[in-house]
N, CA, C, O and CB atoms as a CASP TS submission, in Angstrom:
PFRMAT TS
TARGET T0000
AUTHOR 0000-0000-0000
METHOD Language model
MODEL 1
PARENT N/A
ATOM      1  N   MET     1     -11.568  -3.440   3.741  1.00  0.00           N
ATOM      2  CA  MET     1     -11.175  -2.051   3.902  1.00  0.00           C
ATOM      3  C   MET     1     -12.186  -1.324   4.803  1.00  0.00           C
ATOM      4  O   MET     1     -13.386  -1.596   4.763  1.00  0.00           O
ATOM      5  CB  MET     1     -11.067  -1.354   2.522  1.00  0.00           C
ATOM      6  N   PRO     2     -11.676  -0.408   5.602  1.00  0.00           N
ATOM      7  CA  PRO     2     -12.591   0.408   6.421  1.00  0.00           C
ATOM      8  C   PRO     2     -13.507   1.262   5.548  1.00  0.00           C
ATOM      9  O   PRO     2     -13.174   1.610   4.415  1.00  0.00           O
ATOM     10  CB  PRO     2     -11.794   1.311   7.379  1.00  0.00           C
ATOM     11  N   ARG     3     -14.637   1.578   6.095  1.00  0.00           N
ATOM     12  CA  ARG     3     -15.593   2.406   5.356  1.00  0.00           C
ATOM     13  C   ARG     3     -15.235   3.878   5.476  1.00  0.00           C
ATOM     14  O   ARG     3     -14.684   4.320   6.485  1.00  0.00           O
ATOM     15  CB  ARG     3     -17.021   2.168   5.864  1.00  0.00           C
ATOM     16  N   TYR     4     -15.553   4.616   4.444  1.00  0.00           N
ATOM     17  CA  TYR     4     -15.315   6.059   4.380  1.00  0.00           C
ATOM     18  C   TYR     4     -16.116   6.772   5.456  1.00  0.00           C
ATOM     19  O   TYR     4     -17.317   6.547   5.608  1.00  0.00           O
ATOM     20  CB  TYR     4     -15.679   6.613   2.989  1.00  0.00           C
ATOM     21  N   ASN     5     -15.438   7.632   6.198  1.00  0.00           N
ATOM     22  CA  ASN     5     -16.075   8.434   7.239  1.00  0.00           C
ATOM     23  C   ASN     5     -15.825   9.906   6.900  1.00  0.00           C
ATOM     24  O   ASN     5     -14.692  10.368   7.034  1.00  0.00           O
ATOM     25  CB  ASN     5     -15.520   8.069   8.676  1.00  0.00           C
ATOM     26  N   PRO     6     -16.833  10.650   6.469  1.00  0.00           N
ATOM     27  CA  PRO     6     -16.621  12.043   6.065  1.00  0.00           C
ATOM     28  C   PRO     6     -16.201  12.955   7.216  1.00  0.00           C
ATOM     29  O   PRO     6     -15.742  14.070   6.971  1.00  0.00           O
ATOM     30  CB  PRO     6     -17.877  12.582   5.442  1.00  0.00           C
ATOM     31  N   ASN     7     -16.344  12.514   8.445  1.00  0.00           N
ATOM     32  CA  ASN     7     -15.969  13.334   9.605  1.00  0.00           C
ATOM     33  C   ASN     7     -14.550  13.067  10.098  1.00  0.00           C
ATOM     34  O   ASN     7     -14.064  13.765  10.988  1.00  0.00           O
ATOM     35  CB  ASN     7     -16.938  13.092  10.734  1.00  0.00           C
ATOM     36  N   ALA     8     -13.886  12.072   9.531  1.00  0.00           N
ATOM     37  CA  ALA     8     -12.543  11.709   9.977  1.00  0.00           C
ATOM     38  C   ALA     8     -11.487  12.531   9.238  1.00  0.00           C
ATOM     39  O   ALA     8     -11.702  12.970   8.108  1.00  0.00           O
ATOM     40  CB  ALA     8     -12.295  10.206   9.762  1.00  0.00           C
ATOM     41  N   THR     9     -10.352  12.728   9.891  1.00  0.00           N
ATOM     42  CA  THR     9      -9.200  13.366   9.267  1.00  0.00           C
ATOM     43  C   THR     9      -8.199  12.265   8.944  1.00  0.00           C
ATOM     44  O   THR     9      -7.836  11.470   9.811  1.00  0.00           O
ATOM     45  CB  THR     9      -8.566  14.469  10.197  1.00  0.00           C
ATOM     46  N   TYR    10      -7.764  12.225   7.711  1.00  0.00           N
ATOM     47  CA  TYR    10      -6.836  11.200   7.253  1.00  0.00           C
ATOM     48  C   TYR    10      -5.496  11.866   6.940  1.00  0.00           C
ATOM     49  O   TYR    10      -5.409  12.704   6.043  1.00  0.00           O
ATOM     50  CB  TYR    10      -7.399  10.447   6.001  1.00  0.00           C
ATOM     51  N   VAL    11      -4.448  11.489   7.686  1.00  0.00           N
ATOM     52  CA  VAL    11      -3.131  12.097   7.537  1.00  0.00           C
ATOM     53  C   VAL    11      -2.084  10.988   7.535  1.00  0.00           C
ATOM     54  O   VAL    11      -2.211  10.008   8.268  1.00  0.00           O
ATOM     55  CB  VAL    11      -2.851  13.130   8.676  1.00  0.00           C
ATOM     56  N   ASP    12      -1.049  11.143   6.709  1.00  0.00           N
ATOM     57  CA  ASP    12       0.076  10.219   6.765  1.00  0.00           C
ATOM     58  C   ASP    12       1.352  10.926   6.327  1.00  0.00           C
ATOM     59  O   ASP    12       1.319  12.082   5.904  1.00  0.00           O
ATOM     60  CB  ASP    12      -0.187   8.983   5.883  1.00  0.00           C
ATOM     61  N   ASP    13       2.495  10.210   6.434  1.00  0.00           N
ATOM     62  CA  ASP    13       3.791  10.796   6.113  1.00  0.00           C
ATOM     63  C   ASP    13       4.067  10.847   4.616  1.00  0.00           C
ATOM     64  O   ASP    13       4.990  11.543   4.190  1.00  0.00           O
ATOM     65  CB  ASP    13       4.880  10.021   6.796  1.00  0.00           C
ATOM     66  N   ASN    14       3.280  10.119   3.794  1.00  0.00           N
ATOM     67  CA  ASN    14       3.496  10.102   2.354  1.00  0.00           C
ATOM     68  C   ASN    14       2.932  11.334   1.658  1.00  0.00           C
ATOM     69  O   ASN    14       3.614  11.968   0.853  1.00  0.00           O
ATOM     70  CB  ASN    14       2.883   8.864   1.763  1.00  0.00           C
ATOM     71  N   PHE    15       1.688  11.668   1.971  1.00  0.00           N
ATOM     72  CA  PHE    15       0.988  12.727   1.257  1.00  0.00           C
ATOM     73  C   PHE    15       0.427  13.820   2.160  1.00  0.00           C
ATOM     74  O   PHE    15      -0.208  14.751   1.664  1.00  0.00           O
ATOM     75  CB  PHE    15      -0.118  12.136   0.463  1.00  0.00           C
ATOM     76  N   GLY    16       0.641  13.735   3.452  1.00  0.00           N
ATOM     77  CA  GLY    16       0.090  14.737   4.359  1.00  0.00           C
ATOM     78  C   GLY    16      -1.375  14.489   4.631  1.00  0.00           C
ATOM     79  O   GLY    16      -1.777  13.358   4.905  1.00  0.00           O
ATOM     80  N   THR    17      -2.176  15.535   4.557  1.00  0.00           N
ATOM     81  CA  THR    17      -3.614  15.419   4.821  1.00  0.00           C
ATOM     82  C   THR    17      -4.352  15.085   3.537  1.00  0.00           C
ATOM     83  O   THR    17      -4.193  15.757   2.518  1.00  0.00           O
ATOM     84  CB  THR    17      -4.169  16.723   5.435  1.00  0.00           C
ATOM     85  N   TYR    18      -5.150  14.054   3.602  1.00  0.00           N
ATOM     86  CA  TYR    18      -5.938  13.630   2.451  1.00  0.00           C
ATOM     87  C   TYR    18      -7.267  14.369   2.418  1.00  0.00           C
ATOM     88  O   TYR    18      -7.890  14.584   3.458  1.00  0.00           O
ATOM     89  CB  TYR    18      -6.170  12.113   2.483  1.00  0.00           C
ATOM     90  N   GLU    19      -7.694  14.754   1.235  1.00  0.00           N
ATOM     91  CA  GLU    19      -9.026  15.314   1.049  1.00  0.00           C
ATOM     92  C   GLU    19      -9.920  14.188   0.543  1.00  0.00           C
ATOM     93  O   GLU    19      -9.899  13.838  -0.637  1.00  0.00           O
ATOM     94  CB  GLU    19      -9.011  16.537   0.052  1.00  0.00           C
ATOM     95  N   MET    20     -10.702  13.631   1.456  1.00  0.00           N
ATOM     96  CA  MET    20     -11.550  12.493   1.128  1.00  0.00           C
ATOM     97  C   MET    20     -12.886  12.958   0.567  1.00  0.00           C
ATOM     98  O   MET    20     -13.558  13.814   1.141  1.00  0.00           O
ATOM     99  CB  MET    20     -11.771  11.618   2.360  1.00  0.00           C
ATOM    100  N   GLU    21     -13.250  12.379  -0.558  1.00  0.00           N
ATOM    101  CA  GLU    21     -14.538  12.698  -1.157  1.00  0.00           C
ATOM    102  C   GLU    21     -15.445  11.488  -1.295  1.00  0.00           C
ATOM    103  O   GLU    21     -16.661  11.630  -1.422  1.00  0.00           O
ATOM    104  CB  GLU    21     -14.331  13.322  -2.500  1.00  0.00           C
ATOM    105  N   ASP    22     -14.851  10.286  -1.271  1.00  0.00           N
ATOM    106  CA  ASP    22     -15.669   9.091  -1.453  1.00  0.00           C
ATOM    107  C   ASP    22     -14.916   7.846  -0.986  1.00  0.00           C
ATOM    108  O   ASP    22     -13.790   7.931  -0.495  1.00  0.00           O
ATOM    109  CB  ASP    22     -16.085   8.944  -2.927  1.00  0.00           C
ATOM    110  N   GLN    23     -15.552   6.704  -1.148  1.00  0.00           N
ATOM    111  CA  GLN    23     -14.958   5.443  -0.700  1.00  0.00           C
ATOM    112  C   GLN    23     -13.683   5.115  -1.472  1.00  0.00           C
ATOM    113  O   GLN    23     -12.771   4.515  -0.903  1.00  0.00           O
ATOM    114  CB  GLN    23     -15.963   4.304  -0.852  1.00  0.00           C
ATOM    115  N   ASP    24     -13.589   5.486  -2.747  1.00  0.00           N
ATOM    116  CA  ASP    24     -12.368   5.228  -3.522  1.00  0.00           C
ATOM    117  C   ASP    24     -11.170   5.940  -2.910  1.00  0.00           C
ATOM    118  O   ASP    24     -10.082   5.369  -2.832  1.00  0.00           O
ATOM    119  CB  ASP    24     -12.552   5.673  -4.981  1.00  0.00           C
ATOM    120  N   ASP    25     -11.361   7.189  -2.473  1.00  0.00           N
ATOM    121  CA  ASP    25     -10.285   7.927  -1.807  1.00  0.00           C
ATOM    122  C   ASP    25      -9.870   7.218  -0.527  1.00  0.00           C
ATOM    123  O   ASP    25      -8.682   7.112  -0.222  1.00  0.00           O
ATOM    124  CB  ASP    25     -10.724   9.371  -1.498  1.00  0.00           C
ATOM    125  N   CYS    26     -10.848   6.739   0.213  1.00  0.00           N
ATOM    126  CA  CYS    26     -10.584   6.022   1.461  1.00  0.00           C
ATOM    127  C   CYS    26      -9.811   4.730   1.185  1.00  0.00           C
ATOM    128  O   CYS    26      -8.863   4.403   1.899  1.00  0.00           O
ATOM    129  CB  CYS    26     -11.906   5.709   2.197  1.00  0.00           C
ATOM    130  N   ASP    27     -10.219   4.003   0.152  1.00  0.00           N
ATOM    131  CA  ASP    27      -9.522   2.763  -0.212  1.00  0.00           C
ATOM    132  C   ASP    27      -8.070   3.039  -0.586  1.00  0.00           C
ATOM    133  O   ASP    27      -7.177   2.285  -0.196  1.00  0.00           O
ATOM    134  CB  ASP    27     -10.241   2.067  -1.378  1.00  0.00           C
ATOM    135  N   PHE    28      -7.824   4.114  -1.341  1.00  0.00           N
ATOM    136  CA  PHE    28      -6.458   4.486  -1.714  1.00  0.00           C
ATOM    137  C   PHE    28      -5.631   4.800  -0.471  1.00  0.00           C
ATOM    138  O   PHE    28      -4.491   4.350  -0.353  1.00  0.00           O
ATOM    139  CB  PHE    28      -6.467   5.697  -2.668  1.00  0.00           C
ATOM    140  N   TYR    29      -6.195   5.564   0.445  1.00  0.00           N
ATOM    141  CA  TYR    29      -5.497   5.905   1.684  1.00  0.00           C
ATOM    142  C   TYR    29      -5.050   4.642   2.421  1.00  0.00           C
ATOM    143  O   TYR    29      -3.890   4.539   2.822  1.00  0.00           O
ATOM    144  CB  TYR    29      -6.400   6.758   2.591  1.00  0.00           C
ATOM    145  N   PHE    30      -5.952   3.690   2.601  1.00  0.00           N
ATOM    146  CA  PHE    30      -5.605   2.483   3.343  1.00  0.00           C
ATOM    147  C   PHE    30      -4.668   1.579   2.558  1.00  0.00           C
ATOM    148  O   PHE    30      -3.912   0.815   3.159  1.00  0.00           O
ATOM    149  CB  PHE    30      -6.858   1.722   3.713  1.00  0.00           C
ATOM    150  N   GLN    31      -4.696   1.645   1.226  1.00  0.00           N
ATOM    151  CA  GLN    31      -3.732   0.912   0.413  1.00  0.00           C
ATOM    152  C   GLN    31      -2.329   1.485   0.644  1.00  0.00           C
ATOM    153  O   GLN    31      -1.369   0.733   0.814  1.00  0.00           O
ATOM    154  CB  GLN    31      -4.115   0.981  -1.094  1.00  0.00           C
ATOM    155  N   VAL    32      -2.216   2.811   0.649  1.00  0.00           N
ATOM    156  CA  VAL    32      -0.933   3.466   0.911  1.00  0.00           C
ATOM    157  C   VAL    32      -0.429   3.086   2.301  1.00  0.00           C
ATOM    158  O   VAL    32       0.760   2.818   2.475  1.00  0.00           O
ATOM    159  CB  VAL    32      -1.066   5.007   0.785  1.00  0.00           C
ATOM    160  N   GLN    33      -1.319   3.060   3.287  1.00  0.00           N
ATOM    161  CA  GLN    33      -0.909   2.683   4.650  1.00  0.00           C
ATOM    162  C   GLN    33      -0.371   1.256   4.677  1.00  0.00           C
ATOM    163  O   GLN    33       0.627   0.977   5.342  1.00  0.00           O
ATOM    164  CB  GLN    33      -2.094   2.819   5.632  1.00  0.00           C
ATOM    165  N   ALA    34      -1.027   0.360   3.958  1.00  0.00           N
ATOM    166  CA  ALA    34      -0.611  -1.041   3.953  1.00  0.00           C
ATOM    167  C   ALA    34       0.739  -1.229   3.255  1.00  0.00           C
ATOM    168  O   ALA    34       1.503  -2.119   3.627  1.00  0.00           O
ATOM    169  CB  ALA    34      -1.675  -1.901   3.270  1.00  0.00           C
ATOM    170  N   GLU    35       1.037  -0.412   2.260  1.00  0.00           N
ATOM    171  CA  GLU    35       2.285  -0.524   1.511  1.00  0.00           C
ATOM    172  C   GLU    35       3.452   0.177   2.207  1.00  0.00           C
ATOM    173  O   GLU    35       4.606  -0.083   1.867  1.00  0.00           O
ATOM    174  CB  GLU    35       2.101   0.050   0.124  1.00  0.00           C
ATOM    175  N   SER    36       3.186   1.037   3.149  1.00  0.00           N
ATOM    176  CA  SER    36       4.230   1.844   3.785  1.00  0.00           C
ATOM    177  C   SER    36       5.054   1.023   4.766  1.00  0.00           C
ATOM    178  O   SER    36       4.559   0.096   5.408  1.00  0.00           O
ATOM    179  CB  SER    36       3.613   3.039   4.504  1.00  0.00           C
ATOM    180  N   VAL    37       6.328   1.392   4.862  1.00  0.00           N
ATOM    181  CA  VAL    37       7.260   0.739   5.780  1.00  0.00           C
ATOM    182  C   VAL    37       7.934   1.817   6.620  1.00  0.00           C
ATOM    183  O   VAL    37       7.991   2.980   6.220  1.00  0.00           O
ATOM    184  CB  VAL    37       8.322  -0.120   5.005  1.00  0.00           C
ATOM    185  N   GLU    38       8.440   1.429   7.776  1.00  0.00           N
ATOM    186  CA  GLU    38       9.135   2.406   8.620  1.00  0.00           C
ATOM    187  C   GLU    38      10.508   2.701   8.012  1.00  0.00           C
ATOM    188  O   GLU    38      11.298   1.795   7.748  1.00  0.00           O
ATOM    189  CB  GLU    38       9.278   1.881  10.090  1.00  0.00           C
ATOM    190  N   LYS    39      10.765   3.984   7.800  1.00  0.00           N
ATOM    191  CA  LYS    39      12.036   4.426   7.233  1.00  0.00           C
ATOM    192  C   LYS    39      12.468   5.702   7.937  1.00  0.00           C
ATOM    193  O   LYS    39      11.675   6.353   8.617  1.00  0.00           O
ATOM    194  CB  LYS    39      11.922   4.651   5.697  1.00  0.00           C
ATOM    195  N   GLU    40      13.735   6.047   7.762  1.00  0.00           N
ATOM    196  CA  GLU    40      14.226   7.327   8.249  1.00  0.00           C
ATOM    197  C   GLU    40      14.170   8.316   7.095  1.00  0.00           C
ATOM    198  O   GLU    40      14.766   8.078   6.045  1.00  0.00           O
ATOM    199  CB  GLU    40      15.676   7.205   8.825  1.00  0.00           C
ATOM    200  N   CYS    41      13.464   9.416   7.280  1.00  0.00           N
ATOM    201  CA  CYS    41      13.363  10.460   6.269  1.00  0.00           C
ATOM    202  C   CYS    41      14.757  11.050   6.033  1.00  0.00           C
ATOM    203  O   CYS    41      15.468  11.362   6.988  1.00  0.00           O
ATOM    204  CB  CYS    41      12.348  11.569   6.706  1.00  0.00           C
ATOM    205  N   LEU    42      15.145  11.202   4.768  1.00  0.00           N
ATOM    206  CA  LEU    42      16.456  11.754   4.451  1.00  0.00           C
ATOM    207  C   LEU    42      16.561  13.250   4.735  1.00  0.00           C
ATOM    208  O   LEU    42      17.662  13.799   4.767  1.00  0.00           O
ATOM    209  CB  LEU    42      16.777  11.496   3.009  1.00  0.00           C
ATOM    210  N   GLY    43      15.429  13.906   4.941  1.00  0.00           N
ATOM    211  CA  GLY    43      15.444  15.339   5.231  1.00  0.00           C
ATOM    212  C   GLY    43      15.545  15.641   6.713  1.00  0.00           C
ATOM    213  O   GLY    43      16.473  16.319   7.155  1.00  0.00           O
ATOM    214  N   CYS    44      14.588  15.135   7.482  1.00  0.00           N
ATOM    215  CA  CYS    44      14.520  15.469   8.913  1.00  0.00           C
ATOM    216  C   CYS    44      15.051  14.358   9.815  1.00  0.00           C
ATOM    217  O   CYS    44      15.200  14.548  11.022  1.00  0.00           O
ATOM    218  CB  CYS    44      13.091  15.780   9.297  1.00  0.00           C
ATOM    219  N   GLU    45      15.333  13.204   9.226  1.00  0.00           N
ATOM    220  CA  GLU    45      15.879  12.046   9.937  1.00  0.00           C
ATOM    221  C   GLU    45      14.921  11.458  10.970  1.00  0.00           C
ATOM    222  O   GLU    45      15.343  10.712  11.854  1.00  0.00           O
ATOM    223  CB  GLU    45      17.160  12.432  10.615  1.00  0.00           C
ATOM    224  N   ARG    46      13.623  11.794  10.861  1.00  0.00           N
ATOM    225  CA  ARG    46      12.626  11.164  11.745  1.00  0.00           C
ATOM    226  C   ARG    46      12.290   9.786  11.210  1.00  0.00           C
ATOM    227  O   ARG    46      12.396   9.532  10.010  1.00  0.00           O
ATOM    228  CB  ARG    46      11.335  12.035  11.859  1.00  0.00           C
ATOM    229  N   LYS    47      11.886   8.900  12.105  1.00  0.00           N
ATOM    230  CA  LYS    47      11.344   7.603  11.697  1.00  0.00           C
ATOM    231  C   LYS    47       9.901   7.835  11.272  1.00  0.00           C
ATOM    232  O   LYS    47       9.089   8.310  12.066  1.00  0.00           O
ATOM    233  CB  LYS    47      11.441   6.532  12.858  1.00  0.00           C
ATOM    234  N   VAL    48       9.580   7.507  10.041  1.00  0.00           N
ATOM    235  CA  VAL    48       8.251   7.740   9.493  1.00  0.00           C
ATOM    236  C   VAL    48       7.805   6.518   8.701  1.00  0.00           C
ATOM    237  O   VAL    48       8.616   5.657   8.361  1.00  0.00           O
ATOM    238  CB  VAL    48       8.236   9.003   8.603  1.00  0.00           C
ATOM    239  N   MET    49       6.525   6.451   8.414  1.00  0.00           N
ATOM    240  CA  MET    49       5.973   5.387   7.587  1.00  0.00           C
ATOM    241  C   MET    49       5.844   5.919   6.159  1.00  0.00           C
ATOM    242  O   MET    49       5.025   6.795   5.884  1.00  0.00           O
ATOM    243  CB  MET    49       4.587   4.892   8.139  1.00  0.00           C
ATOM    244  N   LEU    50       6.670   5.372   5.252  1.00  0.00           N
ATOM    245  CA  LEU    50       6.689   5.809   3.859  1.00  0.00           C
ATOM    246  C   LEU    50       6.554   4.623   2.923  1.00  0.00           C
ATOM    247  O   LEU    50       6.851   3.486   3.290  1.00  0.00           O
ATOM    248  CB  LEU    50       7.974   6.580   3.553  1.00  0.00           C
ATOM    249  N   ARG    51       6.106   4.902   1.717  1.00  0.00           N
ATOM    250  CA  ARG    51       6.137   3.878   0.679  1.00  0.00           C
ATOM    251  C   ARG    51       7.603   3.505   0.444  1.00  0.00           C
ATOM    252  O   ARG    51       8.484   4.350   0.604  1.00  0.00           O
ATOM    253  CB  ARG    51       5.448   4.379  -0.651  1.00  0.00           C
ATOM    254  N   PRO    52       7.873   2.263   0.071  1.00  0.00           N
ATOM    255  CA  PRO    52       9.263   1.816  -0.068  1.00  0.00           C
ATOM    256  C   PRO    52      10.115   2.651  -1.023  1.00  0.00           C
ATOM    257  O   PRO    52      11.323   2.766  -0.818  1.00  0.00           O
ATOM    258  CB  PRO    52       9.276   0.406  -0.530  1.00  0.00           C
ATOM    259  N   ASP    53       9.518   3.233  -2.055  1.00  0.00           N
ATOM    260  CA  ASP    53      10.294   4.002  -3.032  1.00  0.00           C
ATOM    261  C   ASP    53      10.397   5.483  -2.684  1.00  0.00           C
ATOM    262  O   ASP    53      10.969   6.248  -3.461  1.00  0.00           O
ATOM    263  CB  ASP    53       9.679   3.853  -4.397  1.00  0.00           C
ATOM    264  N   TYR    54       9.864   5.909  -1.545  1.00  0.00           N
ATOM    265  CA  TYR    54       9.948   7.308  -1.110  1.00  0.00           C
ATOM    266  C   TYR    54      11.120   7.466  -0.144  1.00  0.00           C
ATOM    267  O   TYR    54      11.423   6.555   0.627  1.00  0.00           O
ATOM    268  CB  TYR    54       8.614   7.768  -0.437  1.00  0.00           C
ATOM    269  N   ALA    55      11.783   8.638  -0.191  1.00  0.00           N
ATOM    270  CA  ALA    55      12.907   8.903   0.701  1.00  0.00           C
ATOM    271  C   ALA    55      12.626  10.048   1.674  1.00  0.00           C
ATOM    272  O   ALA    55      13.296  10.170   2.699  1.00  0.00           O
ATOM    273  CB  ALA    55      14.143   9.219  -0.111  1.00  0.00           C
ATOM    274  N   TYR    56      11.633  10.888   1.354  1.00  0.00           N
ATOM    275  CA  TYR    56      11.327  12.068   2.164  1.00  0.00           C
ATOM    276  C   TYR    56       9.876  12.028   2.626  1.00  0.00           C
ATOM    277  O   TYR    56       8.988  11.612   1.882  1.00  0.00           O
ATOM    278  CB  TYR    56      11.602  13.361   1.369  1.00  0.00           C
ATOM    279  N   CYS    57       9.641  12.467   3.865  1.00  0.00           N
ATOM    280  CA  CYS    57       8.275  12.587   4.360  1.00  0.00           C
ATOM    281  C   CYS    57       7.590  13.744   3.636  1.00  0.00           C
ATOM    282  O   CYS    57       8.254  14.529   2.958  1.00  0.00           O
ATOM    283  CB  CYS    57       8.253  12.804   5.905  1.00  0.00           C
ATOM    284  N   ASN    58       6.291  13.855   3.771  1.00  0.00           N
ATOM    285  CA  ASN    58       5.541  14.904   3.082  1.00  0.00           C
ATOM    286  C   ASN    58       6.053  16.295   3.422  1.00  0.00           C
ATOM    287  O   ASN    58       6.185  17.134   2.530  1.00  0.00           O
ATOM    288  CB  ASN    58       4.073  14.803   3.427  1.00  0.00           C
ATOM    289  N   SER    59       6.341  16.558   4.684  1.00  0.00           N
ATOM    290  CA  SER    59       6.824  17.884   5.092  1.00  0.00           C
ATOM    291  C   SER    59       8.144  18.229   4.404  1.00  0.00           C
ATOM    292  O   SER    59       8.310  19.337   3.895  1.00  0.00           O
ATOM    293  CB  SER    59       6.998  17.943   6.619  1.00  0.00           C
ATOM    294  N   CYS    60       9.066  17.296   4.389  1.00  0.00           N
ATOM    295  CA  CYS    60      10.363  17.550   3.759  1.00  0.00           C
ATOM    296  C   CYS    60      10.248  17.621   2.239  1.00  0.00           C
ATOM    297  O   CYS    60      10.932  18.426   1.607  1.00  0.00           O
ATOM    298  CB  CYS    60      11.362  16.465   4.151  1.00  0.00           C
ATOM    299  N   ALA    61       9.399  16.795   1.651  1.00  0.00           N
ATOM    300  CA  ALA    61       9.204  16.846   0.202  1.00  0.00           C
ATOM    301  C   ALA    61       8.644  18.211  -0.211  1.00  0.00           C
ATOM    302  O   ALA    61       9.057  18.770  -1.227  1.00  0.00           O
ATOM    303  CB  ALA    61       8.255  15.712  -0.260  1.00  0.00           C
ATOM    304  N   THR    62       7.719  18.738   0.563  1.00  0.00           N
ATOM    305  CA  THR    62       7.161  20.064   0.275  1.00  0.00           C
ATOM    306  C   THR    62       8.248  21.130   0.378  1.00  0.00           C
ATOM    307  O   THR    62       8.326  22.014  -0.475  1.00  0.00           O
ATOM    308  CB  THR    62       5.999  20.390   1.242  1.00  0.00           C
ATOM    309  N   LYS    63       9.079  21.057   1.401  1.00  0.00           N
ATOM    310  CA  LYS    63      10.164  22.026   1.558  1.00  0.00           C
ATOM    311  C   LYS    63      11.143  21.954   0.391  1.00  0.00           C
ATOM    312  O   LYS    63      11.590  22.987  -0.107  1.00  0.00           O
ATOM    313  CB  LYS    63      10.903  21.788   2.877  1.00  0.00           C
ATOM    314  N   ARG    64      11.480  20.735  -0.050  1.00  0.00           N
ATOM    315  CA  ARG    64      12.375  20.580  -1.188  1.00  0.00           C
ATOM    316  C   ARG    64      11.752  21.188  -2.451  1.00  0.00           C
ATOM    317  O   ARG    64      12.446  21.841  -3.230  1.00  0.00           O
ATOM    318  CB  ARG    64      12.704  19.092  -1.412  1.00  0.00           C
ATOM    319  N   GLU    65      10.466  20.978  -2.650  1.00  0.00           N
ATOM    320  CA  GLU    65       9.781  21.547  -3.813  1.00  0.00           C
ATOM    321  C   GLU    65       9.788  23.076  -3.766  1.00  0.00           C
ATOM    322  O   GLU    65       9.757  23.730  -4.808  1.00  0.00           O
ATOM    323  CB  GLU    65       8.335  21.029  -3.887  1.00  0.00           C
ATOM    324  N   GLN    66       9.829  23.643  -2.561  1.00  0.00           N
ATOM    325  CA  GLN    66       9.839  25.087  -2.396  1.00  0.00           C
ATOM    326  C   GLN    66      11.243  25.673  -2.423  1.00  0.00           C
ATOM    327  O   GLN    66      11.417  26.880  -2.256  1.00  0.00           O
ATOM    328  CB  GLN    66       9.164  25.455  -1.111  1.00  0.00           C
ATOM    329  N   GLY    67      12.253  24.814  -2.633  1.00  0.00           N
ATOM    330  CA  GLY    67      13.621  25.285  -2.776  1.00  0.00           C
ATOM    331  C   GLY    67      14.477  25.244  -1.528  1.00  0.00           C
ATOM    332  O   GLY    67      15.619  25.701  -1.551  1.00  0.00           O
ATOM    333  N   TRP    68      13.954  24.710  -0.447  1.00  0.00           N
ATOM    334  CA  TRP    68      14.761  24.599   0.772  1.00  0.00           C
ATOM    335  C   TRP    68      15.917  23.624   0.521  1.00  0.00           C
ATOM    336  O   TRP    68      15.791  22.689  -0.270  1.00  0.00           O
ATOM    337  CB  TRP    68      13.885  24.123   1.983  1.00  0.00           C
ATOM    338  N   ASP    69      17.010  23.847   1.183  1.00  0.00           N
ATOM    339  CA  ASP    69      18.168  22.975   1.062  1.00  0.00           C
ATOM    340  C   ASP    69      18.176  21.985   2.226  1.00  0.00           C
ATOM    341  O   ASP    69      18.778  22.238   3.269  1.00  0.00           O
ATOM    342  CB  ASP    69      19.484  23.802   1.028  1.00  0.00           C
ATOM    343  N   ILE    70      17.511  20.879   2.034  1.00  0.00           N
ATOM    344  CA  ILE    70      17.500  19.840   3.075  1.00  0.00           C
ATOM    345  C   ILE    70      17.919  18.512   2.481  1.00  0.00           C
ATOM    346  O   ILE    70      17.976  17.508   3.191  1.00  0.00           O
ATOM    347  CB  ILE    70      16.102  19.718   3.727  1.00  0.00           C
TER
END
């Protein structure tokens, strides 16, 4: 696994921007990246990298939680 870099920004389609505090957070981030597959988001229809059991990218999931009809 890559080493934790406190100056790096870690972003993905599953959870958005990660708040990294230590190597465990970094390990989790790279585990999520390794498990993710290319899928079409059911909300915005973009091709994104998501965990196999996810259907919406982070942006669309947030909108759905806020009551948007997507």
